[in-house]
C-alpha positions in Angstrom: -6.5 31.2 12.9 -9.8 32.3 11.6 -8.3 35.7 10.6 -5.3 33.9 9.0 -7.6 31.5 7.0 -9.6 34.5 5.9 -6.5 36.3 4.7 -5.3 33.3 2.8 -8.8 33.0 1.1 -8.7 36.7 0.2 -5.7 36.0 -1.9 -2.3 37.3 -2.4 1.0 35.8 -3.5 2.4 35.3 0.0 0.8 33.6 3.0 -0.1 36.1 5.7 2.6 37.3 8.0 2.4 37.6 11.8 2.6 41.3 11.4 -0.3 41.4 8.9 -2.4 39.2 11.1 -1.6 41.4 14.2 -2.6 44.5 12.2 -5.9 42.9 11.2 -6.6 41.9 14.8 -5.4 45.2 16.2 -3.0 43.5 18.6 0.8 43.8 19.1 2.7 41.4 16.9 4.6 40.2 20.0 1.3 38.7 21.3 1.2 36.4 18.3 4.8 35.2 18.8 3.6 33.5 22.0 1.6 31.1 19.7 3.7 31.0 16.6 7.5 31.4 17.2 8.1 31.9 13.4 6.5 31.9 10.0 7.0 28.1 9.5 4.9 27.4 12.6 2.3 29.8 11.5 2.0 28.3 8.0 1.9 24.8 9.5 -1.0 25.9 11.8 -2.9 27.5 8.8 -2.3 24.3 6.8 -3.7 22.3 9.7 -6.8 24.5 10.0 -7.3 24.6 6.3 -7.0 20.9 5.9 -9.6 20.4 8.7 -11.9 22.8 6.8 -11.4 20.8 3.6 -11.9 17.4 5.3 -15.1 18.6 6.9 -16.4 19.8 3.6 -15.6 16.5 2.0 -17.1 14.5 4.9 -20.3 16.6 4.5 -20.3 15.9 0.8 -19.9 12.2 1.2 -22.5 12.0 4.0 -23.7 8.4 4.8 -23.3 7.2 1.2 -21.8 3.8 0.7 -19.4 2.2 -1.7 -19.5 3.5 -5.3 -21.8 6.5 -4.5 -19.3 7.6 -1.7 -16.5 7.6 -4.2 -18.4 9.9 -6.6 -19.5 12.2 -3.8 -15.9 12.3 -2.5 -14.7 13.5 -5.9 -17.5 16.1 -6.3 -16.9 17.5 -2.8 -13.1 17.7 -3.4 -13.6 19.5 -6.7 -16.2 21.8 -5.2 -13.9 22.8 -2.3 -10.9 23.4 -4.6 -13.0 25.6 -6.9 -14.7 27.5 -4.1 -11.6 28.0 -1.9 -9.0 28.4 -4.7 -6.4 30.3 -2.6 -6.7 28.0 0.3 -6.4 24.9 -1.8 -3.2 26.4 -3.4 -1.9 27.2 0.1 -2.5 23.6 1.2 -0.5 22.3 -1.7 2.5 24.5 -0.8 2.3 24.0 3.0 1.8 20.9 5.1 0.6 20.6 8.6 3.0 18.9 11.0 3.1 17.4 14.5 0.7 15.2 16.4 -2.4 17.1 15.3 -1.4 16.7 11.7 -0.9 12.9 12.2 -4.3 12.6 13.7 -5.9 14.7 10.9 -4.1 12.5 8.2 -5.6 9.4 9.9 -9.1 10.9 9.5 -8.4 11.5 5.8 -7.1 7.8 5.5 -10.2 6.5 7.3 -12.5 8.3 4.9 -10.6 7.1 1.9 -10.4 3.5 3.3 -14.2 3.5 3.9 -14.8 4.4 0.3 -12.3 2.1 -1.4 -12.1 -0.9 1.0 -15.1 -2.7 -0.6 -13.1 -2.9 -3.8 -9.3 -3.3 -3.0 -7.1 -5.1 -0.6 -5.2 -3.1 2.0 -2.0 -3.7 0.1 -3.3 -2.0 -3.0 -5.1 0.8 -1.2 -2.3 3.3 -1.2 -1.9 3.0 -5.0 -5.6 3.3 -5.8 -6.0 6.3 -3.4 -3.0 7.9 -5.1 -4.6 7.4 -8.5 -7.8 9.0 -7.3 -6.0 11.9 -5.7 -3.8 12.5 -8.7 -6.9 12.6 -10.9 -8.6 15.1 -8.7 -5.6 17.4 -8.3 -4.9 17.1 -12.1 -8.5 18.1 -12.9 -8.2 21.2 -10.7 -4.9 22.1 -12.3 -6.1 21.7 -15.8 -9.3 23.7 -15.1 -7.2 26.6 -13.8 -4.3 26.6 -16.2 -5.9 25.7 -19.5 -9.1 27.7 -18.8 -10.8 24.9 -20.8 -14.3 25.8 -22.0 -16.9 23.4 -20.5 -14.2 22.0 -18.3 -16.6 20.8 -15.6 -18.5 18.6 -18.2 -15.2 17.0 -19.3 -13.9 16.5 -15.8 -17.2 14.9 -14.6 -16.8 12.4 -17.5 -13.1 11.9 -16.5 -13.9 11.3 -12.9 -16.7 8.9 -13.7 -14.5 7.0 -16.2 -11.6 6.7 -13.7 -13.9 5.6 -10.9 -15.6 3.0 -13.1 -12.3 1.7 -14.3 -10.9 1.4 -10.7 -14.1 -0.2 -9.4 -14.4 -2.6 -12.3 -10.6 -3.4 -12.4 -9.6 -7.0 -11.9 -7.9 -6.1 -8.6 -11.2 -4.6 -7.5 -13.2 -7.8 -7.9 -12.7 -8.5 -4.1 -15.8 -8.2 -1.9 -14.6 -8.4 1.7 -16.9 -9.4 4.5 -15.4 -6.6 6.6 -13.4 -3.6 5.5 -9.9 -3.5 6.9 -8.1 -0.2 7.0 -4.8 0.1 5.0 -1.8 1.6 6.5 -1.2 4.7 4.4 2.1 6.5 4.5 2.1 10.3 5.0 2.2 11.8 1.4 5.0 14.2 2.2 7.2 11.6 3.9 10.5 10.6 2.1 
């Protein structure tokens, strides 16, 4: 997996093939088929490992910050990861992990987002506000790349702060619960 992640990060239009990975490892390709029967299984495993790497980077960025500071740190860590690991971020947007490990990983993402947003929103509204936050972050990354906007980071920092301020100060956000309750978030790729 480490070699596959490295190959994704090195770039290229296509995800690495089992053959290319085997060549890099100097092993017979048949040895890899014991772990990954086909390309779809390989891509799902790479997506799982890449998502773990992103989640760990974001958790480190958030640290032990609480409430509003955690939201800002989450955004900054997300943007930093997407900028630093451009190819991997793109790969993760095209490929999704699957299976029990992916469900567990998604729950870790949900817990992190719930911790940040639960002081401001009821569980019923949590999926909507988390979607708005994720859409802003992904949109920022996309605009920065496609438009090649000068001083983009300065504009995006303002946009992020404005959105977070708007969501935290919104009438739905006036709630101050005594205890945070996690929201049940649907898998983003589910129909």
